matplotlib code that plots the C-alpha trace (Angstrom):
import matplotlib.pyplot as plt

x = [-0.1, 1.6, 1.5, -1.6, -3.3, -6.6, -6.1, -8.9, -8.8, -11.2, -14.3, -12.7, -10.2, -12.5, -14.9, -12.7, -11.8, -15.6, -15.7, -12.4, -14.4, -17.7, -15.1, -13.6, -16.9, -18.3, -15.2, -15.3, -19.4, -18.5, -20.0, -19.1, -18.3, -20.2, -23.4, -23.3, -24.5, -23.1, -26.0, -23.9, -26.4, -26.1, -28.4, -27.1, -24.2, -23.9, -23.8, -20.1, -18.6, -21.1, -19.9, -16.2, -18.3, -19.3, -16.3, -14.8, -16.9, -20.1, -23.4, -26.0, -27.1, -29.8, -31.7, -33.8, -35.7, -37.7, -37.2, -33.9, -33.2, -34.8, -33.1, -29.8, -30.6, -32.5, -29.1, -27.0, -29.0, -28.8, -25.2, -25.1, -27.6, -26.3, -27.0, -29.7, -31.3, -33.1, -35.3, -34.3, -36.6, -40.0, -42.4, -45.9, -48.7, -49.0, -45.0, -45.8, -45.9, -42.5, -40.2, -42.0, -40.7, -37.6, -36.3, -35.4, -35.6, -38.5, -37.4, -39.7, -43.1, -44.9, -48.9, -51.7, -52.3, -48.7, -49.0, -52.3, -50.6, -47.8, -49.9, -51.6, -48.5, -47.5, -50.4, -50.6, -46.9, -45.9, -42.6, -41.9, -39.5, -38.6, -39.6, -38.9, -41.0, -39.6, -39.6, -40.0, -37.6, -37.6, -40.9, -40.9, -43.7, -41.8, -40.5, -42.1, -42.0, -44.6, -44.3, -42.6, -46.0, -47.8, -45.3, -46.8, -50.8, -49.1, -46.7, -49.5, -51.9, -49.1, -49.2, -52.7, -54.8, -52.5, -50.6, -46.6, -43.9, -42.2, -37.8, -36.7, -36.8, -35.7, -34.5, -33.2, -32.5, -32.8, -29.8, -29.1, -29.7, -27.4, -28.4, -27.5, -30.6, -32.7, -30.5, -30.9, -35.0, -35.1, -33.1, -35.9, -38.8, -37.3, -36.8, -40.1, -42.2, -39.6, -37.9, -34.2, -32.9, -32.1, -30.9, -29.6, -26.2, -25.0, -21.6, -21.4, -22.7, -22.3, -19.9, -22.3, -25.0, -23.6, -22.5, -26.6, -26.8, -27.8, -27.7, -27.4, -25.4, -26.8, -23.3, -23.1, -20.8, -17.6, -17.8, -19.2, -18.4, -20.8, -24.1, -26.6, -27.8, -30.2, -29.7, -29.6, -26.1]
y = [-0.1, 3.8, 6.0, 8.1, 5.1, 4.2, 1.7, -1.3, -2.1, 0.2, 1.7, 5.5, 3.9, 1.2, 4.7, 6.1, 3.4, 3.1, 7.0, 6.2, 3.7, 5.4, 7.9, 6.0, 4.5, 7.8, 8.4, 5.5, 6.3, 10.0, 11.2, 13.6, 11.7, 14.2, 12.8, 10.1, 10.0, 7.1, 6.0, 4.1, 1.6, 1.0, -1.6, -3.8, -1.3, 0.2, 4.3, 4.3, 2.2, 5.3, 8.2, 6.7, 7.1, 10.3, 11.5, 10.7, 13.2, 10.8, 12.5, 9.9, 7.0, 3.8, 2.1, -1.4, -1.0, 2.3, 0.7, 0.1, 3.6, 5.1, 3.5, 5.4, 8.1, 10.6, 11.6, 11.5, 14.2, 16.3, 16.4, 16.8, 18.6, 17.8, 14.2, 12.6, 9.9, 7.3, 4.1, 1.6, -1.3, -2.0, 0.6, -0.7, 2.0, 1.8, 3.6, 5.4, 8.7, 7.0, 7.0, 10.6, 12.3, 10.6, 10.0, 12.7, 10.4, 7.8, 5.1, 2.1, 3.9, 1.0, 0.3, 3.0, 2.5, 3.6, 6.7, 7.6, 7.4, 9.3, 12.1, 12.6, 12.2, 15.0, 17.2, 16.6, 16.9, 19.8, 17.7, 16.4, 13.6, 13.1, 10.1, 7.1, 4.5, 1.6, -0.8, -4.5, -4.7, -9.0, -9.4, -11.5, -12.3, -12.6, -8.7, -5.2, -3.1, -1.9, -4.4, -2.4, -2.3, -0.5, 2.2, 4.5, 4.6, 4.1, 7.4, 9.1, 8.2, 9.4, 12.9, 13.4, 11.7, 12.3, 14.9, 13.4, 14.6, 11.7, 12.2, 9.0, 5.1, 2.3, -1.3, -4.7, -6.9, -10.5, -12.2, -14.6, -12.7, -10.5, -7.2, -5.0, -5.8, -4.6, -1.1, -0.2, -1.2, 0.9, 4.1, 3.6, 3.9, 6.8, 8.4, 8.0, 8.7, 12.1, 11.2, 12.0, 10.2, 6.8, 4.7, 1.2, -0.8, -2.0, -3.2, -6.1, -4.0, -0.5, 0.4, -1.3, 0.9, 3.7, 3.0, 2.8, 5.9, 5.6, 8.7, 7.3, 3.4, 1.7, 0.4, -1.8, -4.6, -2.8, -0.2, -2.1, -5.1, -8.5, -9.1, -11.2, -13.1, -10.7, -7.4, -4.7, -3.6]
z = [-0.2, -1.1, 1.8, -0.7, -1.5, 1.3, 3.6, 3.1, 7.0, 8.3, 7.1, 6.3, 4.1, 2.3, 1.6, 0.0, -2.3, -3.0, -4.0, -5.9, -7.7, -8.4, -9.9, -12.3, -13.1, -13.9, -15.9, -17.9, -18.9, -19.8, -16.7, -14.1, -10.6, -8.9, -11.1, -8.8, -5.1, -3.1, -0.3, 1.9, 3.6, 7.1, 8.1, 11.4, 11.5, 14.7, 15.4, 16.4, 13.0, 10.8, 12.9, 11.5, 8.1, 8.8, 10.1, 6.7, 4.9, 3.7, 4.3, 2.3, 4.1, 3.7, 6.1, 5.4, 8.9, 9.9, 13.5, 13.3, 11.9, 14.3, 17.3, 15.3, 13.3, 15.0, 17.4, 14.0, 12.2, 15.1, 15.7, 11.7, 9.9, 7.0, 6.6, 3.6, 5.2, 2.9, 3.0, 0.8, 2.5, 2.3, 4.1, 5.6, 5.4, 9.9, 9.7, 7.0, 9.9, 11.1, 7.9, 6.8, 10.2, 9.8, 6.4, 3.6, 0.8, 0.4, -2.1, -1.8, -2.7, -4.6, -4.1, -4.1, -0.3, 0.6, -1.9, -0.2, 3.9, 2.4, 0.8, 3.8, 6.0, 4.0, 4.2, 8.2, 9.2, 6.3, 5.7, 2.2, 1.4, -1.5, -3.4, -5.3, -7.1, -6.7, -10.2, -9.5, -12.6, -12.8, -12.2, -9.2, -7.1, -3.3, -4.7, -3.6, -6.9, -9.5, -12.7, -15.7, -17.9, -14.8, -13.9, -16.5, -14.3, -11.0, -11.2, -12.9, -9.7, -7.4, -9.0, -10.4, -7.8, -4.1, -5.5, -5.0, -6.7, -7.9, -8.2, -9.1, -9.9, -7.9, -8.7, -6.9, -10.5, -9.2, -7.9, -10.6, -13.5, -15.3, -14.0, -16.5, -18.7, -15.3, -14.9, -19.0, -18.4, -15.0, -17.5, -20.4, -17.6, -16.2, -19.9, -20.5, -17.1, -17.0, -13.6, -13.4, -10.2, -10.4, -7.9, -9.0, -8.3, -5.2, -3.9, -6.7, -9.7, -9.3, -11.7, -14.4, -12.8, -13.8, -17.1, -17.4, -15.9, -11.9, -9.7, -6.9, -5.7, -2.9, -1.1, 2.1, 1.9, 0.4, 3.0, 6.4, 5.6, 5.2, 6.5, 6.6, 3.3, 1.4, 2.7, 0.4, -0.5]

ax = plt.figure().add_subplot(projection="3d")
ax.plot(x, y, z, "-o")
ax.set_aspect("equal")
plt.show()
């Protein structure tokens, strides 16, 4: 390891390496590195470890579970007002109030009931998280998300019926399929429905996601180490 090379054995070093790889992937795709935002996924990551990433300058984070996020993030956000927190896990309607109160971005809007409860909570609280629609690009029956053929009508419902601004799309490709085809599909849908943000790509495939236009990549394992199978990131 040269003196200027990040140390891959600690959180700050791994974070620096991931940011370098994002910049390289962006430049290879003919994009500016700052056109891609890193969402550091902190599911199961303890507060002191998160604090290491914050100390290294990371300000955008993602959590899968609302209850876990509430156990960690209110104090961290109070100390660091510029943090942007993303909900990247499923949202149940009875957790909407907690989600709107804590998260700056909700990436998993995926059905009319959730859209309605988010709209009602925004009106009640006057808090306005940015909203992404989760797309089930693989049409997997066990996975959340709007199937590709229904995205346009669902976004129209969100906008026209519930008065919600939809800023982007998110997807999690099937584990056993080449992700590039799913990234390409999400990018095409985004162009068709007129949204600019694309949340796609995780630790193993974010460079490919960037080549297809990802504006957010969700990375946990490459920064914080292995977590239980099936976790996003």
